[in-house]
N, C-alpha and C positions, 0 to 999 in steps of 0.2 A: 182418695178413693180408688183411683186408677192404679196407683202403686200397690195398695193393699190387695186389690183383686188380682193384680198381676203376680204378686208374691204367692197368693193362695194357689193360683193356677200352676206356677212352677213347682210348688210343693206337691200338688196332686200328680203332676207329671213325673216327678222324681219318685214318688211313692209307687206309682203304677209301674215304672221301669224296674224298680227294685223288686217288686212282687213278681213280675214276669221273669226276671233273672233267677230269683230264689226258687220259684216253682218249676221253671224250666230245667234247672240243674237237677232238682230232685227227680223229676219225671224222666229225664234223659238217662239219669243214673240207673233207673229201674227198667225202663222200656227200651232204651237204646236211642241214639241220636237219630237214626233214620226212621224208626218206627213211631217215634213221638211226633204227634201232629200239632200244628199251631193252635188249633181249636182246643185241644186238650190243655195246652199251656195257659191259654187265656181263661178257660173255665176254672182251672186251679187257682189262678191269680185273681179271679173275680173281676175281670175287665172284659170289654167287648173285643171281638176279633179285630175290628178296625183299629183299636188302640195299639195293638201289636205293631201294625204297619206304620203308625205315626212315630214309632221309636226305632224300628228296624226295617231296612229295605227289603229283607228277605230272611227266610229261616237260616240260610248259610251265614248271613251277616249277624244274626242272633247267636249262633253257635260260636262264631269268631269272637264275639264280645264276651261270651261266657268263658272261653278259653283265656282271653286277655285278662279277665277278672281273676280267674283261678291262679294263673301264673304270676300275676302281679302281687297277689296275696302271698303266694309262696316265696317270691323274691324278697319281700319285706322281712321274712323270717330267716332267709339265707344270708342276706348282706352283712348283718352284724358279725357273722363268723369270720369275715375278712378283716375286722377291725382289731381283733385281739391276736397278738403273735402266738403261734403254735407250731409244733413240728408238723411235717408233711402228713404223716399218718393220722394225727389227731384232727387235722383240718378235713381230710377225706372222711374220717369217721363221723365228725360233727355234721358235715353236710349230708352224709347218708342218713344219720339219725333224724335230722330235721325233716328231710324228704319223707322218711318212713312215718314219722309222727304225723306229718301233715295229711298224708293220704289215709292213714288209719282213722283220723278224725273226720275225713271227708271222702269216704269210699266212692261216693257219686262223682267226685272230681276225678278219681282214677279212671272210672268208666268213661267219663266225658273225654278226657285226654286221649285215652287209648283209641276211641272210635273217631273223634274229630280230627286227630292228627295222623291217623293211619293212611295207608295208600288210597283207600276209597272213602276218605273221611269227610270233614266239613269244609273242604275247599282250601285254596292256597293261603288265605289269610290266617287260618288256624295253624297251618304248618309253618308259616313265616314267624308267627308269634312264638311257637315252640323253639324255633331256631334262635330267636333273640334270647330266650331263657337259657339255652345251651351256651350262647356266647357269654352271658353273664357268668355262668358256672366255670366256663373255660378260662375266663379272665382271672377269676379268683383262684383257680387250681394251677395256673401256669407256673408260679414260683415253686409250689409243692411238687409238681410234675418234674421240674428240672432237678430238684434235690433227690427224687426217686429214680432218676434216670429214664423217665418216660419221654419219648420223642416230643419235642415242642409242637411239631406239625400235627401231632395226633391228640392234642389235649382236648379238642372238641369231642373226640370219640370217648375219651375218659369221662367227660361230662355226661355224654349220652348213656354210657354204661351205668353210671350212678343213678341217673334219672330213671332210666327204663327199668332197672331192677326194683326201685322203690314203687313205681307205678304198677308194674306187673305183679309185685307181691300182693297187693290188695285187689287188683283186677281179677287175678286167679284165685286169690284167697277167699273172696266173698262166697262163690258157689260151694267152696269146700269147707266153709265155716272156719277158716283159719286166719289168724292175724288180727281180727277185730278186737280181741280182748288181750292181745299181747301186752304185758306190762311195759311201762316206759323204760325201765332198767334193761329189759331184754331187747327192746328196740335199739337202745344204745349199743348193746353187745352185737346185735346184728349189723349195725353201722360199722363197728370196729372190725367185724369179720369181713365185711365187704372191703374195708380199707386195706386190710392185710392182703386180701386177694389182689386188689388193684395195685398195691405197692410191691407185690410178690418178688421172689428172688430171681435167679437166673433162668433163662429159657431152658426147657428140657433139651437134652442132646438130640441132634437129628438122627433119624433112623438110618442105620448103615445099609 
């Protein structure tokens, strides 16, 4: 009986946490990270306010967990691209397309990342988690960057450009009603356009 009741308790805890995270992401995507209140999240999730603090030490910790969940989900979609051999530009294009598609399907995630990882965002934990995602991208991009003549010490900036372009596309696109219905084939072309730009030719001549 003890094992059975303990199992039910853990299931209820897991369900409550999942509901909090799901509803919190939706609300923060609409209202904003700072404007969204804990009580609004718990009401939407159908749990008491005290339940929130049995799972998360603070709202900042909750935001950091959301960021970790979003970026972990994204990383699972990006990693397979590194398993199949491809030319440098195709790898860049594929990574761009995966990021664009991910944030198209989850515009609330683009809103969360933009706010939580910004200068006045969700605290150091969120920014550190974004840093780890960029490290993953940089590690995958390093061989391609070498073939493209991109400085190896600047590969993390290449990763940031790819990531920020994808997030920003849907962060700004929402209010303008752009991007949400872009067909997958066009998202792939946008990824290739981004890749061509990142792979670009020689630097323009210096002004005399």
